C-alpha angles and dihedrals in degrees: 000000000000129000088223143047119221141220123203139204094219141000108287127194121222091258098041115116117220117257135187092276101025113061145116123250134189118279109171143312113294118254089235087067103031097042105028109031105023103054093051093053095040094052099040099040092223136084119280111241130202115247112255094011092127093054092044094049101034108023126233119309092009130111119211139194132183138161122222135185123214143154119244140140123284136180119236112202127196129187111236104177140007128182137030112306095003118152115252114231125218120258100228104305094336124105117221110244095225142019138221094278092085093051123082133299092031093031134029099246118102087178131020128168135181110188107153107067105135092004116172108258117241087217110047097176137358099289148167128229116325090020095285105159118245090219123071125246145307087076127201111289093236097046107139094358120144099230099172143347114239115247116231104237113189135174120184142161120245124205134191094250123013092192092064120078110261131204110286098197138025088245088078114092098233096047094106094048097044101062134058118188120227129182125192140161132217125205127199115244140174107238141183112235131200109193131177116211124198131188114197116177088343095305117124124222131166142194126201103227095184140354118196116191108223108176142328115276088236111010101211139107117237117234106208095189097051131084130199107256093225102094092192087078118087088194102059098169115157127199135162138274095030092197087072093062113120110230130198089240089069089069101180096046093040094054092049092047090048091054091050091046092052091051093049094043091058093056095042092054090064094047099051121102134030148269119216139181145270105053094007094264107194135197094165137080095218088106087068091060137078087250091077126087134202149263092017101040088234124148118250111276094243093051099151092055091041091055091050090049094047091052089050089054090054090053093047090051090061090060089061093056110069095184094075112100090219091064124077109225120194104178090115094045093246127106114251095204139043097261113115111234128221143144090313090064097041104097119188116234118210115210123195137164132188119261142156113258126178118211116193128202105220098215092044092047092050091049092051093049092046091050091049091048091049093051091047091050091051089051092051092049092050089050092052090049090051091050090050091051095044095041094223144054118263124230132203099250116133091244091053091050091049090049092049091051093040130150117250090260089068095059090103089068094069115113092261095041125115098250132077104236092205091064100040125093119220124201140178124239143081109343118200116224128207092252091057097257122122133199139173112271145114115292144163122277109277096027096068124081110209125186124207118231121258124231 
């Protein structure tokens, strides 16, 4: 699948090379991206993952981690103003299209975004189906050219606590104290990412270790008051310098720029428009995103960083979907693109799984065993001494146990006693002691008082 859909100036066969008058040019983001991938990430605020990816990549009962490097688009956001009446700085050579006066508390907007200045026109010229121009060649020089990438201009009101209800109209006494206006801009860059992925119990997580901005996707400055002199164009966007335009004839660069433009267009579409008080009147879809908070329908306080992070999540989601042409997929061991692999694309994967491991300290282990051996030896020696004193080995018969736990009156049954234990009768009852006390125990015949039961 592609991230983009394409128009063309003429019917092209699969083996036809593009020419000056026969070429394809960008039309719009593909529905596979804008309707399947994008809404899931935008609403959840986390990357979309493919079902079973953890098991497929890591195997059952294993945890995995690996770090990869890749080049992809990124948004770079910069704060331009903060506070009532503050002056709004330029973003590079570009002038912000509004100031803090429209943002609460001076204005009624708690959120306001302009994201389409210099946007690529879906219709470049008057055309038939598939974008084929009605007019005959030669076509306008800038047909299909990426002349600029729209800057994301956003103004919003921050509050101390977005979870607490805030004033909904300036008639409320604390309206002026509740809101602080902030304006920032975000530019579209190509960046080098270093990302660590982890799979724990089959669940994917990631951490962006580094993000190095390399260059702007289209390195030009939009001129809002200028129009392309070629009136055959319906998209007459002008930016400078013109030598930085990206043309369909530069196939490799154009395709890459088109993929980046599709990705950025999807995010910008959700950020355009505004939300004003009272009654939270909205003309934006930001409330459908993870950038929105309740109950006030205010953006998160760290909105610039949150936008950068949300765009990263969109990029990470593409890596989970191997059917996109823009993603290299190596499950079959073969490269899916035309980039030659090597050591720089061989990323080590570390696999672990939980287990019980015993680690012994040798001196401590020796001390424990020596102590146990010593105690066992003492027990054996005491047993031998008992055998020597008794003159025989004991068994575990009940009679032997009774004898060993005998009352004093049974002392004459010991091996060296005066009675023959084979000819003496033993009974249970009240046994009289020398001090006059009596207690229930086993005793010899004649020293035990037994009572018969009564009916």
